[in-house]
N, C-alpha and C positions, 0 to 999 in steps of 0.2 A: 504494500500500500504506500503510495506516495505521501510524504509528510507535508506539513504546512510550510516548512522552510523553503527557501528559494531552490527551484529545480535548476541544475546546471544547464547552461545553454548548449553545452556539448552533448548532453543527453537528448535534448529536444531536436537539435540539428541532426544528430546521429540517426534519428529515426527516418529521416527523409533525404539524407545527403546524396544518395545516388540518384533519386528522382530529380533533385534540384540541379545536379550537374547535367543531367540529360536535358532538362528544360532550358537551362542556360545555354548549352551548346546549340540546341534547336533554335532558340531565339536569336542568337548571334548569327547563325547560318541564314535565317530568314532576312535579317537586317542587312547582311552583306549582299545577298542577292538583290534585295530591293534597292540599295544605294548604288551598286555598281552597274546594274543592268537596267535600272529605271523602269521596272516593270510595274506600272501602276495598276495593271489589271488584277494583280494578286491581292489587292486590298478588298475587304468586304465591309458592309455596314456594321456598325457597333451593335445594332439591334439583335443580330443573330446570336453572338456569344452572350449577350445580356440575358436574353430569354432562356437560353440553355443553362447559363450559370444560376439563374433564379430557380429553375427546376431542380438542378443538382443540389443547391443549398437546402431546399425543402427535403429532398431525399436523404441527404446527409444528416439533417436535423432529426428526422424520424429514426434513422439507423442509430444515431448516437443515443437517443432516448431509449431505444430497445436494448442497446448494449449496456447502458447504465442500469436499466431495470434488472438485467441478469446479475450484474455486479452487486447491486444493492440487495437483491434477494439472497445472494450468497452471504452477505454480511449479516442480514437479519437471521438467517439460519444459524450462523455461528454465535450470534448473540443468544439465541435460544439454547444452544449447546452449553454456553456458559451458565445460564440460569438453571438448566436441568442438571448439570454436573454438581452445582452447589446444592441443589435440592436433594439430589441422590445422597451426597455425603451427609447432609443434615439428617435425612431420614435414617440412614444406616447408623449414625452415631446416637440418635435420640430414641429410636424405636426398638432397637435390639435389646432384649432382656439380658442383661449381663449377670444377673444373680444366679442363673442356672449353672453356668460354667464360665466364670470371669475370664480366664486365660484364653480359652478357645474362642469365646465370643469376641474378645478384643482382637485376636489374630484375624478373625473373620472380617471385622470392620476395617482393619488396616489393609488386608488383602483386597477387599472389595473396592476400597477407595483408590488404592494404588492402581488397580486394574482399570478403573475409570480414567485415570490420568493417562495410562498407556493407550486406552481407546481413543482419546482425543488426539494424541500424537500419531497413532496409526491411521486414523481417518485423514488427518491433514496431509501426511506423507503419501498415503495411498492415492488421494485425489491428484497429487502431483506426480504420480507414477515413480516415486522414489522408494528406496528401501527403508521401511519403518523400524526394523529391528534395533538399530543403534539407540533409538528413543524408547523402545519398548522394554529392552533387556533389564533395565534397572527397576522395573515396576512389577514384573511377574517372575515366578520361580522357574527353575529349569524344566520341570515337567510340562508346565504350561507353554514354555517356549518351544519345546519339542512338538507339542500338539499344534501350535500355531504355524509351524513350518509347512504344514500341508495345505494351508489356505492361500488362495490367490489374493484375497482381501483379508488382511490380518484383523481388521476391525470387526469383520463379521464373526470370526472365531472368538474374539474377546466378548462379544455380546452373548454368545452361547455359554461361555464360561461364567459370565455374570448370572445368567439365568439358572444354571446348575447350582452355583453357590447359594443363590437365593432360595432355591428349592430345599437344599440341604439345611439351611438355617431354619426354614419353616418346619421341616420334619424333626429337628432337634428341639423345637419348642421355643426358640429364641424370638420368634415372631408369631403373632396371632393371625387369623384369617384376614382381618381388615388391614393390618400393617403390611402383610405380604402383598396384597392386592395393590396398595398404594405405591409401594416401591416398584412393583412390576409395571405400573402405569408410567412411572418416570422412565424406566428402561424402554418402554414402548415409544415414548416421545423422542428419546434419543435415537431409536431405530428409525423413526419417521424423519428426523433431521438428517440422518445418514443417507437415507434414500433420496431426499430432496437434493442434497449435494451431488450425489451420483447422477441424478437426472440432469442437473445443470452441466456437469462434466461431460456426460455422454450424449447430450443433445446438441448437435452441430447447428450453428447459426446458418440459416438458409443460404447455401452457396450461390444459387442463381441470383438471389437478390444482391449479394455482395458483388458478383461478377458484373451485373448490369450497371450498378453505380460506378464501378471501377472503369468500365468501358466508356460510359458517358462522360466521366471526369476526364479521361485521356482525350476524348474527342473534343471536349471543351478547351483543353489546354492547346490542342493542335490548331484550333480555329482562332484563339484569342490573339496571337501576334498579328494576324492579317487585319484585324479590326483596329489595332493600335498603331499601325505603321504611320499613317498620315497624321495622327494626333500627337504622337510623342517622339517620332524619329528614333534615334539610337537609345533614348531613355526608355523605349519600349522594353528593353531586355531586363533591367532591374525591376520594373513594374510587373512584368510577366512573372519573374521569379518570386516576388512577394505574394502575388495573387495565388500562384500555384502552390507555394509553401503553406498558405492558410488552408487551402482545400485539402492538401495531402495530410497536414497535421490533424485535421478533423477526422479524416478517414482512418488514419493510424490510431487515433485515440479510441474510436469505436471498435477497431479490430482488437485492441488490447483489452478493453473493458469487457468485451463479450465473452471472454474466457478467463474467469477469475481464479482458476486453479492451475496455472501453467508455470509457476515458479518465476514470475516476472515482477518487476517493481510495482506494477499496477494491480497485482494479485490481492485477494482477501488475505490478510496476515494470519493465516491459520496457525503457524508455529508460535508466533508471539501470543496469540490468544490461548493456545494450549499451555504455554509456559505460565501465563497468568492463572489459568485454571489449576495447574500444578501447585503454584504458590498458595492459592486460596485453600485448596483441599489439604495440603500439608499443614498449613496453619490451623485448620480445623482439627487435625489429628494431634496438634500440639507437638509436632516434630521440631527438632532444633535446627536441622540443616535445611534451610529454605533457599532454593536457587534464586539467582538474580533475575530480574526481568530481562527479556531479550532486548538487546540494544539495536538501534537502527543502523543500517548500512548506509552511511552518508545521508541521502535524501529520501530513503524508503526503508520500510521494515517488512520482513516476510513472516 
C-alpha cells in the first residue's frame, strides 16, 4: 500500500518510461516530416482527437473506479479478518472453562490463538503465491507442519485444524453447546473472508474491456500530433508527451489497483496487517516477546 508521504518521481516515471520514449520519438518524427517537407495535408482538425480523448477519459474514469472498488473490497475484507481474529482470541480466552484441566486448557488456548496468527500469514502469502511456511513455522508444532505440507492452500489446512481442536475442546467439556457454536461462527466468518479474497484473486478483470481502452488510447495518441502541428509547431512534442503521460498514468494506476494481491507497492498490506494481528493476539495471551510492527519500505508497506 502506498503511504501518504511523497511518492518518488522515479517510481511514477518508471511506470511509463518506455511509453513516453516511444511517444516522444513519434512526435519528433512527425514534426521533422512536417517542417522539412511542408506537408500541410497531414494536419487534421483538433475536433477529432478532442472527441476521442473525451470518450477515452470517461472510459478510463469508469475503469479506475472499478479497479479501486476491487482494491477497497480487499481492504474491507482484511479489516474484517482483523476484527474476527481479535474476537476469536477473546472468545477462546474468556469462554474456555479452565477449572477442569488448567494446564491442558491453557495449552489449548495458546495453540488455538497461535494457529490463528499462522492462518493470517498463510492467507496473505498464499494470495501472493509465495511460500507461507517461513511465517507459519513459529506458530504451529511439527506434526501440524507435516500435515500442512500436503495442502496447496496452507490456510485451508489451518482452518481444518482449528475446527478439530474446537471439537476436541467441546468433547472435553471445556466449552458448552452455546460457546462452541459461537466460536464456530467466528471461524465461519473467517472462512467467508478467505473465500472473498480468493474470489478477488482468481477473478480476472475483463481482458477485452482493458484491450479496447488500450487500443483506443494508442489510436488517440497517434492522431493527436497531427491536430497540434499548426497550433504549436515544435512545442507540439512536449505537449504531446505531457498529455500522453497523464493518460498512461491513469491507465497504469487502474491496472495496479485491480489486482490487490500481487506483491506490488499498491497491494493491500496483508503482511503488515497480519503482523498487527500477531501483536494484538500475543498481547492478549500476555506473552513477553511481542514482535515489532512491520516497517514500511520507503514509500509503501506490504
